C-alpha positions, 0 to 999 in steps of 0.5 A: 791489552791482549799481550797482558792477558796470557801474562795475569793468567800466568801470574794468578795460577802461579799465586793460587799453587797451580804452577805445576798443574796443566793450567801452568804447563799450558804457557810455562814448564820445564821441558820434558826430554823429548820435547820439541826444539826451538830450532829443527834438526839439532838434537845431537845425532848419534855419533856426535862428539857432544859431550857437556862434561868435555865442554870447555870453559872460556880459558880452554883453547878452541880450534879457530874455525871459519865462521862459514865453513864448507859442508863438503870439498865441493860446496860453495858459499852462498850469494851475497844478500841483496838490500831488497831481502829486508824492506825499508824501515818502517813501523812494525806491522802487526795482525794476523795469527802468531806464528808458533816458532816451535811448531813445524814450518807450513809448506812454501812453494818457494821452498818445497814442502816444510822440513820434518823435524828433528832431522840432523843433516850429515855433512857426508850425505846428499840432503833428503828431498823435500826443502829447497836451498835457501839460495834457490828460494831467495833468487826464486823471486828476483822481481821482488829483489829488483824493486827493492822490496819484498812481498806482502805476505813476507812482510806481515810474516816478519812483522808477526815474528817481531810481535811474537818476540816481544810477547815471548820476552815479556811473558819469560820475565813476568813468570820468572818475576812470579815465581822468585816472588813465591819464595821458599824452597822452591824459589831457591830451585829456580835460580839455576839455568832451566828451559820455559817452554810457551806457545812462542817456542823455548827459552833458557833462562838464566836467573840472577845467582846469589853471587856475582859468578857469570854464566858461560858457555859451559853452563848453557851445554850443561842444561839437559846433557847439551840438548840446546848447545852442542859441541860440533867436530870443527870445534864451533857451537850450535845454539838450538834455543833462545837465551833469556839472561835475566835481570841481575844475571850476566852471561859471559862469552869469551874467545876463542870462540866460534857460536853458531845460531841455529835459524830456519824458517819460522824457527830461530835462536836468540840471545837476550838479556832484560835487565841482565849483562852480556859479555862477548870478549875476545882478543886480536888473535883469539876472536869470538865468532858468531853468525846465524846457522841453517843445518840444512844447508850447514851455510849462515842464514841468508834470508830474513823473510821468515826470521833469523837469529839475533842478540839484544840487550834490554836494559842493563849493560852490553860488552862486545870487543873482538868479535866477528858478527855476521847474518843476524837479525831481521825486520826491525831494529830490535831484532836488527842483529845486535840491539841496545835497547832501553826497557818499558819499565824499571830495571830491579838491577838496583836491588842486587847491588850492595849498600857501598855501591848504592852510595857510590851511584849517588854521588856519581848520580849527583855529579853528573847532575851538576855536570849536565847543565839544566838537568837534574835526577830525583831517585829513579827519575832522570830530567833533561833540559827543556828547550832546544837541543833537549829531550822528555824525561825517561826513567833512569833505570831503564836506560842501556849502557854498552860498549861495542869495540874492535868488532866486525859485522857483516850482512846484519839487518841492521848493523848496530841498533841503539835506543833508550841508552846512555854513554854507550860506546861505539869504537874501532869497528867495521860493519859491511853490507847491512841490510838496511842502516850501518849504526843506527841510534835510535829515540833517546840515545844520549851521551854516545861516543861513535870514533874510529868506526867504518860503515861500507855498503849499507842498503840505507844509511851508513850512520843515523841519529834520529830523532830524540838522540842528544849529545851524539858524538861522531869523529874519525868515522867513514861512510862509503858506498851505501845505498842512501846518506852517509852521515843523517842527523836527525834533530826534529821533534817528535811531534808538530802538535797535541799526539795520542803519545803526548810527545814533547815539541822541543827540538833535539840537537847538541850533536856532531860529526867531525874529522870523518869521511863520507865517500860516493854514498848514493844520495847525500853525503851528509844530510841535517834534518831539523834540530838546533846546534847540530855541526859537521866540521873537518870533514871530508866529503867526496861524491854523491848527489850533494854534499852537505844538505842542511833543511826542515828548519833546522837552527844554528847548524855550523858546518865548518872546516870541510873539504867537499869535492865532486858532488853532481849538483851542490856541495853545501845546500841550506834549504826550507827554512834553515836559520843561523847557519854558520858556513865558514872555512870550507874547500869546494872543488868540481861541483856545479854550485858551491853554496846553494841557499834557498828560503833560508838564511845564514853567514857564508864567510871565509870559503873557497870555491872551485866549480867545474867549467859548465855554462850554468855553474855558480860560486854561490846561489841565493834564492828566495827569502834570505833576509839577514844573510851575510856573504863576505871574504869568499874565494870563487874560482871558476868559469860560468855565468856568475860567481854569485847569483843573487838575482832570485833573492827576495831580499838584500843581502850583505854581500861584501869583499868577496874575490871574483878575480879569477871567475870568468864570467861566460854570460851572454850580453842579454843576461848581463843586461837583465842583471842591470835591468831593474825598476831602479836602475832604469830610473836613475839611467832615464835621470842621468841620460837626461842630464847628459842630453841636456848638457850636449845641447847646451854645449852646442849652443854655446859653440854656436853662439861662439863661431866667428861671423862677418860684422853686419849693420844691426838694422839691415833685416828690418823693413820700413813701416808704410803709413796707410789711410787713417780710419776714423772710427765712430759709435753708431747712432741709436735707432728709433724704436719701431713696432714689434713685427713678427718675422717669419722663420725664413726672415729671422736672424741666424743665431749667432750672427753678430752686428756690423760695426757702426750699426751697419750691415 
């Protein structure tokens, strides 16, 4: 709501005819010739060769120049930024007053006093005393860099700058829309390049033209006689203002071209298309080079803590080929360098199309609907199938489409950031030393193709397919020496229950990594988190802590035909509730454990596993609940305690037809005994022992009986019976009754005494 208040006030002021009065000027007005620029110190200096009439067009040759020329023969290139310059990706933080990008930066003890505005440094003179070099400011905080984080103040500054950029873009769009809706001569006059000024800086706006003619570098240089874009002596161009490509407009940059985007502490330039199109196209011999530029040091801006120049397409289309991009972006994905994002509201590009084009769009939409199983399209609303591997519905016109090919991206915060996109193509690119991730496919990126792209040395992951990405195909790619995983595929649901944003509980999937290589990444080669029907096929994983890890309840994951080598712990790991996994035809060498399965189930079939010769090596290890799993036709070669370890499995497994002939069992006698000392085994062993003992005893008796003996008289051992004195037994006579006489206690007969036979004592 707070962001919408300035927009509402602006629109109201314009609606009541106050567009030229003080109320409108507070937010939006054409800049005056002597007003401040977005980037301090880029006004044409006396004697500069910046002549807008002499600015070459796209076809005119421009002398090629290095993106990072030296300011003088003795100057040296700045140090390579460390991954700690940019914090780990996380939620954008807001709070505190928004700094004004057009104002003078505040003093900073790490950099010295704030630079004075409108001072252009000259290459033949030493820079004025005061502002410290960017390299010095960076290296002054080694303790923070060593920890891989930044200070809370710097983090708050970056988050606030991202918020300011969002406000500036939304306000610029709203103001332009309000002006064009007034109609008449004034609206017609607004359909040309112009500069809007606000508390968040100046923006050079490129409105939609009545024709399909694109804007070029010459159009930007013509605004206010080259005040915001000027040509330098080496043939490159310096951009000193935010550029806004409006809905229906098209900006075209063609090679050969070297474009330096001004970037100073708290003040930087950007190129943002909101519903418009951006084309940056060079050739193999005439590329386009784009970099951030600090006019004080005459070097690219290596410090991200105070913001940095970036390029972004919000909706519309973005095309880039044969382009070299370096040192762009800061803090978030959408300001991370090269960003393709969906819009927060429908683009109006549909209104700019002819009747025939709209009918063609309808035919293509219907054809795509038939091909997309379970989905549909109704007007502007595109529905996506419900169930595993799907996402909730989004507006069709919100999605951005793009193509990035044959390009090199170096030192950006995010190499490429894509969200809310459809059919984006990332082909034949090289992304090096990104501060966070290399290629980041964020929410609602679908039907994307990533081919023959290399990501090397990123501070985070090489390739990331995050939650809510669907049908993204990664093939023939390389992820090498990245700070975390080589590839990350996350198909988890956006919510686990009722949420404030009402996100769907459905999981995502149908994405794959194939014919790719993950080499020497610090964490895992490939990690699969949740989701359904994700696949890793015919790829190579070398080094790392673990090779391919599947966890967080991922279902129906297919891992087949891969080659894994030299992992420190496990080559393939199925953990934490993974179900229905299919691990087949993989070749594993040089690791302690080939396949590790914990509290998960799946089919492990036809794999060849060769482990290291260490005492605790296992070909396949199963722990916990693995009911319904099948382990069959695997070839296990190695030297360790067991080829297939199932002693700690809670359920019975279907284990059969595995080749363990070349496995050397090094376990001790007691370890081997423990494998078989189980309750049922003990019972059966007791039964067998009893039978054996009984058989032995019976055999001894038979042998004893069969042993030959001498013949004896059968009566030799008998004794004669002797006759004794006969004894006559008779009944005792009944005694006469006698008077009862009471006896004393001593005379009483003891209890339990028995009378003598015959009545005699």
